[in-house]
mmCIF entry with sequence, helices, sheets and N, C-alpha, C, O atoms, coordinates in Angstrom:
data_MODEL
# 
_entry.id   MODEL 
# 
_entity.id                         1 
_entity.type                       polymer 
_entity.pdbx_number_of_molecules   1 
# 
_entity_poly.entity_id                      1 
_entity_poly.type                           'polypeptide(L)' 
_entity_poly.nstd_linkage                   no 
_entity_poly.nstd_monomer                   no 
_entity_poly.pdbx_seq_one_letter_code       MPGKPEEIKMVSNAMANIPRRKMMSFLVDGEKTVGEIGEVVGKSMHDYHLKIL 
_entity_poly.pdbx_seq_one_letter_code_can   MPGKPEEIKMVSNAMANIPRRKMMSFLVDGEKTVGEIGEVVGKSMHDYHLKIL 
_entity_poly.pdbx_strand_id                 A 
# 
loop_
_entity_poly_seq.entity_id 
_entity_poly_seq.num 
_entity_poly_seq.mon_id 
_entity_poly_seq.hetero 
1 1  MET n 
1 2  PRO n 
1 3  GLY n 
1 4  LYS n 
1 5  PRO n 
1 6  GLU n 
1 7  GLU n 
1 8  ILE n 
1 9  LYS n 
1 10 MET n 
1 11 VAL n 
1 12 SER n 
1 13 ASN n 
1 14 ALA n 
1 15 MET n 
1 16 ALA n 
1 17 ASN n 
1 18 ILE n 
1 19 PRO n 
1 20 ARG n 
1 21 ARG n 
1 22 LYS n 
1 23 MET n 
1 24 MET n 
1 25 SER n 
1 26 PHE n 
1 27 LEU n 
1 28 VAL n 
1 29 ASP n 
1 30 GLY n 
1 31 GLU n 
1 32 LYS n 
1 33 THR n 
1 34 VAL n 
1 35 GLY n 
1 36 GLU n 
1 37 ILE n 
1 38 GLY n 
1 39 GLU n 
1 40 VAL n 
1 41 VAL n 
1 42 GLY n 
1 43 LYS n 
1 44 SER n 
1 45 MET n 
1 46 HIS n 
1 47 ASP n 
1 48 TYR n 
1 49 HIS n 
1 50 LEU n 
1 51 LYS n 
1 52 ILE n 
1 53 LEU n 
# 
_struct_asym.id          A 
_struct_asym.entity_id   1 
# 
loop_
_struct_conf.conf_type_id 
_struct_conf.id 
_struct_conf.pdbx_PDB_helix_id 
_struct_conf.beg_label_comp_id 
_struct_conf.beg_label_asym_id 
_struct_conf.beg_label_seq_id 
_struct_conf.pdbx_beg_PDB_ins_code 
_struct_conf.end_label_comp_id 
_struct_conf.end_label_asym_id 
_struct_conf.end_label_seq_id 
_struct_conf.pdbx_end_PDB_ins_code 
_struct_conf.beg_auth_comp_id 
_struct_conf.beg_auth_asym_id 
_struct_conf.beg_auth_seq_id 
_struct_conf.end_auth_comp_id 
_struct_conf.end_auth_asym_id 
_struct_conf.end_auth_seq_id 
_struct_conf.pdbx_PDB_helix_class 
_struct_conf.details 
_struct_conf.pdbx_PDB_helix_length 
HELX_P HELX_P1 AA1 PRO A 5  ? MET A 15 ? PRO A 5  MET A 15 1 ? 11 
HELX_P HELX_P2 AA2 ILE A 18 ? LEU A 27 ? ILE A 18 LEU A 27 1 ? 10 
HELX_P HELX_P3 AA3 VAL A 34 ? VAL A 41 ? VAL A 34 VAL A 41 1 ? 8  
HELX_P HELX_P4 AA4 HIS A 46 ? ILE A 52 ? HIS A 46 ILE A 52 1 ? 7  
# 
_struct_conf_type.id          HELX_P 
_struct_conf_type.criteria    ? 
_struct_conf_type.reference   ? 
# 
loop_
_atom_site.group_PDB 
_atom_site.id 
_atom_site.type_symbol 
_atom_site.label_atom_id 
_atom_site.label_alt_id 
_atom_site.label_comp_id 
_atom_site.label_asym_id 
_atom_site.label_entity_id 
_atom_site.label_seq_id 
_atom_site.pdbx_PDB_ins_code 
_atom_site.Cartn_x 
_atom_site.Cartn_y 
_atom_site.Cartn_z 
_atom_site.occupancy 
_atom_site.B_iso_or_equiv 
_atom_site.pdbx_formal_charge 
_atom_site.auth_seq_id 
_atom_site.auth_comp_id 
_atom_site.auth_asym_id 
_atom_site.auth_atom_id 
_atom_site.pdbx_PDB_model_num 
ATOM 1   N N  . MET A 1 1  ? 0.848  -1.163 -0.001 1.00 0.00 ? 1  MET A N  1 
ATOM 2   C CA . MET A 1 1  ? -0.008 0.000  -0.010 1.00 0.00 ? 1  MET A CA 1 
ATOM 3   C C  . MET A 1 1  ? 0.899  1.235  0.008  1.00 0.00 ? 1  MET A C  1 
ATOM 4   O O  . MET A 1 1  ? 1.478  1.568  1.042  1.00 0.00 ? 1  MET A O  1 
ATOM 5   N N  . PRO A 1 2  ? 1.018  1.904  -1.124 1.00 0.00 ? 2  PRO A N  1 
ATOM 6   C CA . PRO A 1 2  ? 1.892  3.068  -1.227 1.00 0.00 ? 2  PRO A CA 1 
ATOM 7   C C  . PRO A 1 2  ? 1.344  4.236  -0.414 1.00 0.00 ? 2  PRO A C  1 
ATOM 8   O O  . PRO A 1 2  ? 0.133  4.381  -0.251 1.00 0.00 ? 2  PRO A O  1 
ATOM 9   N N  . GLY A 1 3  ? 2.244  5.059  0.089  1.00 0.00 ? 3  GLY A N  1 
ATOM 10  C CA . GLY A 1 3  ? 1.855  6.235  0.831  1.00 0.00 ? 3  GLY A CA 1 
ATOM 11  C C  . GLY A 1 3  ? 2.493  7.471  0.211  1.00 0.00 ? 3  GLY A C  1 
ATOM 12  O O  . GLY A 1 3  ? 3.208  7.392  -0.788 1.00 0.00 ? 3  GLY A O  1 
ATOM 13  N N  . LYS A 1 4  ? 2.222  8.581  0.813  1.00 0.00 ? 4  LYS A N  1 
ATOM 14  C CA . LYS A 1 4  ? 2.841  9.812  0.335  1.00 0.00 ? 4  LYS A CA 1 
ATOM 15  C C  . LYS A 1 4  ? 4.337  9.759  0.600  1.00 0.00 ? 4  LYS A C  1 
ATOM 16  O O  . LYS A 1 4  ? 4.759  9.210  1.617  1.00 0.00 ? 4  LYS A O  1 
ATOM 17  N N  . PRO A 1 5  ? 5.155  10.322 -0.300 1.00 0.00 ? 5  PRO A N  1 
ATOM 18  C CA . PRO A 1 5  ? 6.611  10.264 -0.111 1.00 0.00 ? 5  PRO A CA 1 
ATOM 19  C C  . PRO A 1 5  ? 7.077  10.782 1.238  1.00 0.00 ? 5  PRO A C  1 
ATOM 20  O O  . PRO A 1 5  ? 7.987  10.202 1.830  1.00 0.00 ? 5  PRO A O  1 
ATOM 21  N N  . GLU A 1 6  ? 6.484  11.855 1.743  1.00 0.00 ? 6  GLU A N  1 
ATOM 22  C CA . GLU A 1 6  ? 6.901  12.398 3.020  1.00 0.00 ? 6  GLU A CA 1 
ATOM 23  C C  . GLU A 1 6  ? 6.570  11.454 4.198  1.00 0.00 ? 6  GLU A C  1 
ATOM 24  O O  . GLU A 1 6  ? 7.304  11.399 5.185  1.00 0.00 ? 6  GLU A O  1 
ATOM 25  N N  . GLU A 1 7  ? 5.454  10.716 4.074  1.00 0.00 ? 7  GLU A N  1 
ATOM 26  C CA . GLU A 1 7  ? 5.097  9.736  5.098  1.00 0.00 ? 7  GLU A CA 1 
ATOM 27  C C  . GLU A 1 7  ? 6.045  8.564  5.080  1.00 0.00 ? 7  GLU A C  1 
ATOM 28  O O  . GLU A 1 7  ? 6.451  8.073  6.133  1.00 0.00 ? 7  GLU A O  1 
ATOM 29  N N  . ILE A 1 8  ? 6.405  8.108  3.885  1.00 0.00 ? 8  ILE A N  1 
ATOM 30  C CA . ILE A 1 8  ? 7.330  6.989  3.736  1.00 0.00 ? 8  ILE A CA 1 
ATOM 31  C C  . ILE A 1 8  ? 8.679  7.356  4.305  1.00 0.00 ? 8  ILE A C  1 
ATOM 32  O O  . ILE A 1 8  ? 9.312  6.553  4.991  1.00 0.00 ? 8  ILE A O  1 
ATOM 33  N N  . LYS A 1 9  ? 9.125  8.575  4.020  1.00 0.00 ? 9  LYS A N  1 
ATOM 34  C CA . LYS A 1 9  ? 10.415 9.028  4.543  1.00 0.00 ? 9  LYS A CA 1 
ATOM 35  C C  . LYS A 1 9  ? 10.407 9.092  6.075  1.00 0.00 ? 9  LYS A C  1 
ATOM 36  O O  . LYS A 1 9  ? 11.382 8.706  6.718  1.00 0.00 ? 9  LYS A O  1 
ATOM 37  N N  . MET A 1 10 ? 9.301  9.582  6.657  1.00 0.00 ? 10 MET A N  1 
ATOM 38  C CA . MET A 1 10 ? 9.185  9.693  8.112  1.00 0.00 ? 10 MET A CA 1 
ATOM 39  C C  . MET A 1 10 ? 9.229  8.311  8.770  1.00 0.00 ? 10 MET A C  1 
ATOM 40  O O  . MET A 1 10 ? 9.906  8.125  9.782  1.00 0.00 ? 10 MET A O  1 
ATOM 41  N N  . VAL A 1 11 ? 8.508  7.345  8.193  1.00 0.00 ? 11 VAL A N  1 
ATOM 42  C CA . VAL A 1 11 ? 8.496  5.998  8.749  1.00 0.00 ? 11 VAL A CA 1 
ATOM 43  C C  . VAL A 1 11 ? 9.852  5.350  8.582  1.00 0.00 ? 11 VAL A C  1 
ATOM 44  O O  . VAL A 1 11 ? 10.338 4.698  9.506  1.00 0.00 ? 11 VAL A O  1 
ATOM 45  N N  . SER A 1 12 ? 10.466 5.512  7.441  1.00 0.00 ? 12 SER A N  1 
ATOM 46  C CA . SER A 1 12 ? 11.798 4.935  7.199  1.00 0.00 ? 12 SER A CA 1 
ATOM 47  C C  . SER A 1 12 ? 12.814 5.492  8.181  1.00 0.00 ? 12 SER A C  1 
ATOM 48  O O  . SER A 1 12 ? 13.644 4.750  8.707  1.00 0.00 ? 12 SER A O  1 
ATOM 49  N N  . ASN A 1 13 ? 12.755 6.779  8.428  1.00 0.00 ? 13 ASN A N  1 
ATOM 50  C CA . ASN A 1 13 ? 13.671 7.408  9.382  1.00 0.00 ? 13 ASN A CA 1 
ATOM 51  C C  . ASN A 1 13 ? 13.437 6.874  10.798 1.00 0.00 ? 13 ASN A C  1 
ATOM 52  O O  . ASN A 1 13 ? 14.390 6.576  11.519 1.00 0.00 ? 13 ASN A O  1 
ATOM 53  N N  . ALA A 1 14 ? 12.205 6.758  11.179 1.00 0.00 ? 14 ALA A N  1 
ATOM 54  C CA . ALA A 1 14 ? 11.885 6.246  12.524 1.00 0.00 ? 14 ALA A CA 1 
ATOM 55  C C  . ALA A 1 14 ? 12.365 4.826  12.716 1.00 0.00 ? 14 ALA A C  1 
ATOM 56  O O  . ALA A 1 14 ? 12.892 4.487  13.775 1.00 0.00 ? 14 ALA A O  1 
ATOM 57  N N  . MET A 1 15 ? 12.189 3.988  11.701 1.00 0.00 ? 15 MET A N  1 
ATOM 58  C CA . MET A 1 15 ? 12.550 2.581  11.837 1.00 0.00 ? 15 MET A CA 1 
ATOM 59  C C  . MET A 1 15 ? 13.997 2.277  11.508 1.00 0.00 ? 15 MET A C  1 
ATOM 60  O O  . MET A 1 15 ? 14.411 1.121  11.589 1.00 0.00 ? 15 MET A O  1 
ATOM 61  N N  . ALA A 1 16 ? 14.772 3.269  11.144 1.00 0.00 ? 16 ALA A N  1 
ATOM 62  C CA . ALA A 1 16 ? 16.167 3.073  10.831 1.00 0.00 ? 16 ALA A CA 1 
ATOM 63  C C  . ALA A 1 16 ? 17.035 2.993  12.097 1.00 0.00 ? 16 ALA A C  1 
ATOM 64  O O  . ALA A 1 16 ? 18.243 2.778  12.004 1.00 0.00 ? 16 ALA A O  1 
ATOM 65  N N  . ASN A 1 17 ? 16.446 3.159  13.234 1.00 0.00 ? 17 ASN A N  1 
ATOM 66  C CA . ASN A 1 17 ? 17.162 3.241  14.499 1.00 0.00 ? 17 ASN A CA 1 
ATOM 67  C C  . ASN A 1 17 ? 16.920 1.975  15.324 1.00 0.00 ? 17 ASN A C  1 
ATOM 68  O O  . ASN A 1 17 ? 15.771 1.575  15.508 1.00 0.00 ? 17 ASN A O  1 
ATOM 69  N N  . ILE A 1 18 ? 17.965 1.351  15.813 1.00 0.00 ? 18 ILE A N  1 
ATOM 70  C CA . ILE A 1 18 ? 17.834 0.074  16.553 1.00 0.00 ? 18 ILE A CA 1 
ATOM 71  C C  . ILE A 1 18 ? 16.958 0.204  17.796 1.00 0.00 ? 18 ILE A C  1 
ATOM 72  O O  . ILE A 1 18 ? 16.081 -0.639 17.982 1.00 0.00 ? 18 ILE A O  1 
ATOM 73  N N  . PRO A 1 19 ? 17.138 1.212  18.665 1.00 0.00 ? 19 PRO A N  1 
ATOM 74  C CA . PRO A 1 19 ? 16.258 1.299  19.844 1.00 0.00 ? 19 PRO A CA 1 
ATOM 75  C C  . PRO A 1 19 ? 14.775 1.439  19.473 1.00 0.00 ? 19 PRO A C  1 
ATOM 76  O O  . PRO A 1 19 ? 13.915 0.872  20.147 1.00 0.00 ? 19 PRO A O  1 
ATOM 77  N N  . ARG A 1 20 ? 14.477 2.178  18.421 1.00 0.00 ? 20 ARG A N  1 
ATOM 78  C CA . ARG A 1 20 ? 13.093 2.336  17.992 1.00 0.00 ? 20 ARG A CA 1 
ATOM 79  C C  . ARG A 1 20 ? 12.518 1.025  17.453 1.00 0.00 ? 20 ARG A C  1 
ATOM 80  O O  . ARG A 1 20 ? 11.346 0.723  17.680 1.00 0.00 ? 20 ARG A O  1 
ATOM 81  N N  . ARG A 1 21 ? 13.327 0.253  16.748 1.00 0.00 ? 21 ARG A N  1 
ATOM 82  C CA . ARG A 1 21 ? 12.872 -1.074 16.299 1.00 0.00 ? 21 ARG A CA 1 
ATOM 83  C C  . ARG A 1 21 ? 12.624 -1.973 17.473 1.00 0.00 ? 21 ARG A C  1 
ATOM 84  O O  . ARG A 1 21 ? 11.652 -2.728 17.474 1.00 0.00 ? 21 ARG A O  1 
ATOM 85  N N  . LYS A 1 22 ? 13.492 -1.918 18.497 1.00 0.00 ? 22 LYS A N  1 
ATOM 86  C CA . LYS A 1 22 ? 13.273 -2.707 19.697 1.00 0.00 ? 22 LYS A CA 1 
ATOM 87  C C  . LYS A 1 22 ? 11.965 -2.317 20.366 1.00 0.00 ? 22 LYS A C  1 
ATOM 88  O O  . LYS A 1 22 ? 11.210 -3.178 20.820 1.00 0.00 ? 22 LYS A O  1 
ATOM 89  N N  . MET A 1 23 ? 11.698 -1.012 20.426 1.00 0.00 ? 23 MET A N  1 
ATOM 90  C CA . MET A 1 23 ? 10.430 -0.531 21.030 1.00 0.00 ? 23 MET A CA 1 
ATOM 91  C C  . MET A 1 23 ? 9.244  -1.100 20.276 1.00 0.00 ? 23 MET A C  1 
ATOM 92  O O  . MET A 1 23 ? 8.305  -1.604 20.891 1.00 0.00 ? 23 MET A O  1 
ATOM 93  N N  . MET A 1 24 ? 9.273  -1.028 18.979 1.00 0.00 ? 24 MET A N  1 
ATOM 94  C CA . MET A 1 24 ? 8.143  -1.518 18.164 1.00 0.00 ? 24 MET A CA 1 
ATOM 95  C C  . MET A 1 24 ? 7.961  -3.025 18.364 1.00 0.00 ? 24 MET A C  1 
ATOM 96  O O  . MET A 1 24 ? 6.830  -3.499 18.478 1.00 0.00 ? 24 MET A O  1 
ATOM 97  N N  . SER A 1 25 ? 9.046  -3.769 18.408 1.00 0.00 ? 25 SER A N  1 
ATOM 98  C CA . SER A 1 25 ? 8.945  -5.207 18.633 1.00 0.00 ? 25 SER A CA 1 
ATOM 99  C C  . SER A 1 25 ? 8.368  -5.497 20.005 1.00 0.00 ? 25 SER A C  1 
ATOM 100 O O  . SER A 1 25 ? 7.557  -6.411 20.150 1.00 0.00 ? 25 SER A O  1 
ATOM 101 N N  . PHE A 1 26 ? 8.770  -4.737 21.014 1.00 0.00 ? 26 PHE A N  1 
ATOM 102 C CA . PHE A 1 26 ? 8.300  -4.920 22.370 1.00 0.00 ? 26 PHE A CA 1 
ATOM 103 C C  . PHE A 1 26 ? 6.806  -4.604 22.467 1.00 0.00 ? 26 PHE A C  1 
ATOM 104 O O  . PHE A 1 26 ? 6.091  -5.239 23.241 1.00 0.00 ? 26 PHE A O  1 
ATOM 105 N N  . LEU A 1 27 ? 6.336  -3.638 21.696 1.00 0.00 ? 27 LEU A N  1 
ATOM 106 C CA . LEU A 1 27 ? 4.935  -3.202 21.792 1.00 0.00 ? 27 LEU A CA 1 
ATOM 107 C C  . LEU A 1 27 ? 3.970  -4.091 20.990 1.00 0.00 ? 27 LEU A C  1 
ATOM 108 O O  . LEU A 1 27 ? 2.754  -3.913 21.062 1.00 0.00 ? 27 LEU A O  1 
ATOM 109 N N  . VAL A 1 28 ? 4.513  -5.037 20.238 1.00 0.00 ? 28 VAL A N  1 
ATOM 110 C CA . VAL A 1 28 ? 3.655  -5.932 19.461 1.00 0.00 ? 28 VAL A CA 1 
ATOM 111 C C  . VAL A 1 28 ? 2.706  -6.715 20.387 1.00 0.00 ? 28 VAL A C  1 
ATOM 112 O O  . VAL A 1 28 ? 1.570  -7.008 20.014 1.00 0.00 ? 28 VAL A O  1 
ATOM 113 N N  . ASP A 1 29 ? 3.168  -7.041 21.558 1.00 0.00 ? 29 ASP A N  1 
ATOM 114 C CA . ASP A 1 29 ? 2.372  -7.849 22.501 1.00 0.00 ? 29 ASP A CA 1 
ATOM 115 C C  . ASP A 1 29 ? 1.276  -7.032 23.216 1.00 0.00 ? 29 ASP A C  1 
ATOM 116 O O  . ASP A 1 29 ? 0.456  -7.603 23.935 1.00 0.00 ? 29 ASP A O  1 
ATOM 117 N N  . GLY A 1 30 ? 1.259  -5.730 23.027 1.00 0.00 ? 30 GLY A N  1 
ATOM 118 C CA . GLY A 1 30 ? 0.229  -4.917 23.666 1.00 0.00 ? 30 GLY A CA 1 
ATOM 119 C C  . GLY A 1 30 ? 0.813  -3.673 24.312 1.00 0.00 ? 30 GLY A C  1 
ATOM 120 O O  . GLY A 1 30 ? 2.006  -3.390 24.202 1.00 0.00 ? 30 GLY A O  1 
ATOM 121 N N  . GLU A 1 31 ? -0.047 -2.950 24.977 1.00 0.00 ? 31 GLU A N  1 
ATOM 122 C CA . GLU A 1 31 ? 0.359  -1.693 25.615 1.00 0.00 ? 31 GLU A CA 1 
ATOM 123 C C  . GLU A 1 31 ? 1.382  -1.936 26.720 1.00 0.00 ? 31 GLU A C  1 
ATOM 124 O O  . GLU A 1 31 ? 1.328  -2.947 27.420 1.00 0.00 ? 31 GLU A O  1 
ATOM 125 N N  . LYS A 1 32 ? 2.293  -1.017 26.863 1.00 0.00 ? 32 LYS A N  1 
ATOM 126 C CA . LYS A 1 32 ? 3.305  -1.059 27.915 1.00 0.00 ? 32 LYS A CA 1 
ATOM 127 C C  . LYS A 1 32 ? 3.420  0.336  28.513 1.00 0.00 ? 32 LYS A C  1 
ATOM 128 O O  . LYS A 1 32 ? 3.055  1.324  27.877 1.00 0.00 ? 32 LYS A O  1 
ATOM 129 N N  . THR A 1 33 ? 3.926  0.413  29.730 1.00 0.00 ? 33 THR A N  1 
ATOM 130 C CA . THR A 1 33 ? 4.192  1.704  30.340 1.00 0.00 ? 33 THR A CA 1 
ATOM 131 C C  . THR A 1 33 ? 5.509  2.253  29.838 1.00 0.00 ? 33 THR A C  1 
ATOM 132 O O  . THR A 1 33 ? 6.326  1.525  29.275 1.00 0.00 ? 33 THR A O  1 
ATOM 133 N N  . VAL A 1 34 ? 5.711  3.543  30.047 1.00 0.00 ? 34 VAL A N  1 
ATOM 134 C CA . VAL A 1 34 ? 6.980  4.159  29.641 1.00 0.00 ? 34 VAL A CA 1 
ATOM 135 C C  . VAL A 1 34 ? 8.138  3.505  30.403 1.00 0.00 ? 34 VAL A C  1 
ATOM 136 O O  . VAL A 1 34 ? 9.217  3.302  29.846 1.00 0.00 ? 34 VAL A O  1 
ATOM 137 N N  . GLY A 1 35 ? 7.911  3.182  31.662 1.00 0.00 ? 35 GLY A N  1 
ATOM 138 C CA . GLY A 1 35 ? 8.949  2.507  32.435 1.00 0.00 ? 35 GLY A CA 1 
ATOM 139 C C  . GLY A 1 35 ? 9.313  1.132  31.874 1.00 0.00 ? 35 GLY A C  1 
ATOM 140 O O  . GLY A 1 35 ? 10.487 0.763  31.838 1.00 0.00 ? 35 GLY A O  1 
ATOM 141 N N  . GLU A 1 36 ? 8.318  0.387  31.442 1.00 0.00 ? 36 GLU A N  1 
ATOM 142 C CA . GLU A 1 36 ? 8.590  -0.930 30.854 1.00 0.00 ? 36 GLU A CA 1 
ATOM 143 C C  . GLU A 1 36 ? 9.380  -0.784 29.563 1.00 0.00 ? 36 GLU A C  1 
ATOM 144 O O  . GLU A 1 36 ? 10.290 -1.572 29.308 1.00 0.00 ? 36 GLU A O  1 
ATOM 145 N N  . ILE A 1 37 ? 9.052  0.203  28.751 1.00 0.00 ? 37 ILE A N  1 
ATOM 146 C CA . ILE A 1 37 ? 9.787  0.445  27.517 1.00 0.00 ? 37 ILE A CA 1 
ATOM 147 C C  . ILE A 1 37 ? 11.214 0.840  27.841 1.00 0.00 ? 37 ILE A C  1 
ATOM 148 O O  . ILE A 1 37 ? 12.145 0.384  27.178 1.00 0.00 ? 37 ILE A O  1 
ATOM 149 N N  . GLY A 1 38 ? 11.404 1.681  28.847 1.00 0.00 ? 38 GLY A N  1 
ATOM 150 C CA . GLY A 1 38 ? 12.735 2.095  29.262 1.00 0.00 ? 38 GLY A CA 1 
ATOM 151 C C  . GLY A 1 38 ? 13.606 0.939  29.687 1.00 0.00 ? 38 GLY A C  1 
ATOM 152 O O  . GLY A 1 38 ? 14.814 0.945  29.450 1.00 0.00 ? 38 GLY A O  1 
ATOM 153 N N  . GLU A 1 39 ? 12.997 -0.064 30.319 1.00 0.00 ? 39 GLU A N  1 
ATOM 154 C CA . GLU A 1 39 ? 13.754 -1.247 30.740 1.00 0.00 ? 39 GLU A CA 1 
ATOM 155 C C  . GLU A 1 39 ? 14.298 -2.021 29.542 1.00 0.00 ? 39 GLU A C  1 
ATOM 156 O O  . GLU A 1 39 ? 15.364 -2.630 29.633 1.00 0.00 ? 39 GLU A O  1 
ATOM 157 N N  . VAL A 1 40 ? 13.598 -2.004 28.452 1.00 0.00 ? 40 VAL A N  1 
ATOM 158 C CA . VAL A 1 40 ? 13.993 -2.758 27.269 1.00 0.00 ? 40 VAL A CA 1 
ATOM 159 C C  . VAL A 1 40 ? 15.043 -2.022 26.444 1.00 0.00 ? 40 VAL A C  1 
ATOM 160 O O  . VAL A 1 40 ? 16.012 -2.626 25.985 1.00 0.00 ? 40 VAL A O  1 
ATOM 161 N N  . VAL A 1 41 ? 14.852 -0.736 26.259 1.00 0.00 ? 41 VAL A N  1 
ATOM 162 C CA . VAL A 1 41 ? 15.739 -0.001 25.345 1.00 0.00 ? 41 VAL A CA 1 
ATOM 163 C C  . VAL A 1 41 ? 16.737 0.920  26.053 1.00 0.00 ? 41 VAL A C  1 
ATOM 164 O O  . VAL A 1 41 ? 17.589 1.522  25.400 1.00 0.00 ? 41 VAL A O  1 
ATOM 165 N N  . GLY A 1 42 ? 16.642 1.031  27.341 1.00 0.00 ? 42 GLY A N  1 
ATOM 166 C CA . GLY A 1 42 ? 17.541 1.922  28.081 1.00 0.00 ? 42 GLY A CA 1 
ATOM 167 C C  . GLY A 1 42 ? 16.823 3.223  28.418 1.00 0.00 ? 42 GLY A C  1 
ATOM 168 O O  . GLY A 1 42 ? 16.156 3.830  27.580 1.00 0.00 ? 42 GLY A O  1 
ATOM 169 N N  . LYS A 1 43 ? 16.978 3.620  29.644 1.00 0.00 ? 43 LYS A N  1 
ATOM 170 C CA . LYS A 1 43 ? 16.224 4.792  30.129 1.00 0.00 ? 43 LYS A CA 1 
ATOM 171 C C  . LYS A 1 43 ? 16.794 6.133  29.707 1.00 0.00 ? 43 LYS A C  1 
ATOM 172 O O  . LYS A 1 43 ? 16.106 7.149  29.801 1.00 0.00 ? 43 LYS A O  1 
ATOM 173 N N  . SER A 1 44 ? 18.021 6.158  29.250 1.00 0.00 ? 44 SER A N  1 
ATOM 174 C CA . SER A 1 44 ? 18.662 7.450  28.983 1.00 0.00 ? 44 SER A CA 1 
ATOM 175 C C  . SER A 1 44 ? 18.038 8.184  27.803 1.00 0.00 ? 44 SER A C  1 
ATOM 176 O O  . SER A 1 44 ? 17.972 9.413  27.837 1.00 0.00 ? 44 SER A O  1 
ATOM 177 N N  . MET A 1 45 ? 17.584 7.506  26.777 1.00 0.00 ? 45 MET A N  1 
ATOM 178 C CA . MET A 1 45 ? 17.072 8.174  25.582 1.00 0.00 ? 45 MET A CA 1 
ATOM 179 C C  . MET A 1 45 ? 15.674 7.717  25.189 1.00 0.00 ? 45 MET A C  1 
ATOM 180 O O  . MET A 1 45 ? 15.213 8.064  24.101 1.00 0.00 ? 45 MET A O  1 
ATOM 181 N N  . HIS A 1 46 ? 14.981 6.953  26.030 1.00 0.00 ? 46 HIS A N  1 
ATOM 182 C CA . HIS A 1 46 ? 13.709 6.394  25.594 1.00 0.00 ? 46 HIS A CA 1 
ATOM 183 C C  . HIS A 1 46 ? 12.657 7.475  25.336 1.00 0.00 ? 46 HIS A C  1 
ATOM 184 O O  . HIS A 1 46 ? 11.834 7.310  24.435 1.00 0.00 ? 46 HIS A O  1 
ATOM 185 N N  . ASP A 1 47 ? 12.657 8.571  26.092 1.00 0.00 ? 47 ASP A N  1 
ATOM 186 C CA . ASP A 1 47 ? 11.689 9.653  25.829 1.00 0.00 ? 47 ASP A CA 1 
ATOM 187 C C  . ASP A 1 47 ? 11.905 10.258 24.460 1.00 0.00 ? 47 ASP A C  1 
ATOM 188 O O  . ASP A 1 47 ? 10.943 10.521 23.738 1.00 0.00 ? 47 ASP A O  1 
ATOM 189 N N  . TYR A 1 48 ? 13.158 10.481 24.093 1.00 0.00 ? 48 TYR A N  1 
ATOM 190 C CA . TYR A 1 48 ? 13.492 11.004 22.758 1.00 0.00 ? 48 TYR A CA 1 
ATOM 191 C C  . TYR A 1 48 ? 12.941 10.095 21.654 1.00 0.00 ? 48 TYR A C  1 
ATOM 192 O O  . TYR A 1 48 ? 12.304 10.558 20.708 1.00 0.00 ? 48 TYR A O  1 
ATOM 193 N N  . HIS A 1 49 ? 13.199 8.802  21.796 1.00 0.00 ? 49 HIS A N  1 
ATOM 194 C CA . HIS A 1 49 ? 12.777 7.867  20.764 1.00 0.00 ? 49 HIS A CA 1 
ATOM 195 C C  . HIS A 1 49 ? 11.234 7.737  20.718 1.00 0.00 ? 49 HIS A C  1 
ATOM 196 O O  . HIS A 1 49 ? 10.660 7.588  19.640 1.00 0.00 ? 49 HIS A O  1 
ATOM 197 N N  . LEU A 1 50 ? 10.578 7.794  21.873 1.00 0.00 ? 50 LEU A N  1 
ATOM 198 C CA . LEU A 1 50 ? 9.122  7.736  21.885 1.00 0.00 ? 50 LEU A CA 1 
ATOM 199 C C  . LEU A 1 50 ? 8.519  8.926  21.158 1.00 0.00 ? 50 LEU A C  1 
ATOM 200 O O  . LEU A 1 50 ? 7.508  8.779  20.472 1.00 0.00 ? 50 LEU A O  1 
ATOM 201 N N  . LYS A 1 51 ? 9.115  10.095 21.295 1.00 0.00 ? 51 LYS A N  1 
ATOM 202 C CA . LYS A 1 51 ? 8.608  11.286 20.613 1.00 0.00 ? 51 LYS A CA 1 
ATOM 203 C C  . LYS A 1 51 ? 8.710  11.116 19.101 1.00 0.00 ? 51 LYS A C  1 
ATOM 204 O O  . LYS A 1 51 ? 7.817  11.535 18.366 1.00 0.00 ? 51 LYS A O  1 
ATOM 205 N N  . ILE A 1 52 ? 9.784  10.510 18.641 1.00 0.00 ? 52 ILE A N  1 
ATOM 206 C CA . ILE A 1 52 ? 9.954  10.300 17.199 1.00 0.00 ? 52 ILE A CA 1 
ATOM 207 C C  . ILE A 1 52 ? 8.920  9.301  16.672 1.00 0.00 ? 52 ILE A C  1 
ATOM 208 O O  . ILE A 1 52 ? 8.354  9.483  15.594 1.00 0.00 ? 52 ILE A O  1 
ATOM 209 N N  . LEU A 1 53 ? 8.683  8.239  17.460 1.00 0.00 ? 53 LEU A N  1 
ATOM 210 C CA . LEU A 1 53 ? 7.691  7.241  17.008 1.00 0.00 ? 53 LEU A CA 1 
ATOM 211 C C  . LEU A 1 53 ? 6.325  7.817  17.092 1.00 0.00 ? 53 LEU A C  1 
ATOM 212 O O  . LEU A 1 53 ? 5.350  7.143  16.760 1.00 0.00 ? 53 LEU A O  1 
# 
């Protein structure tokens, strides 16, 4: 399903990062708290990565 070029670029940029891919894989099983996400990807930058996603 093709999307607008700017949307494709935004998604590609978001998923090009290892911590963000880990977050997405972790969230496949359902909703998680910010603290739970921080435990998986590291607490130092998880807020930054959540904002991008």
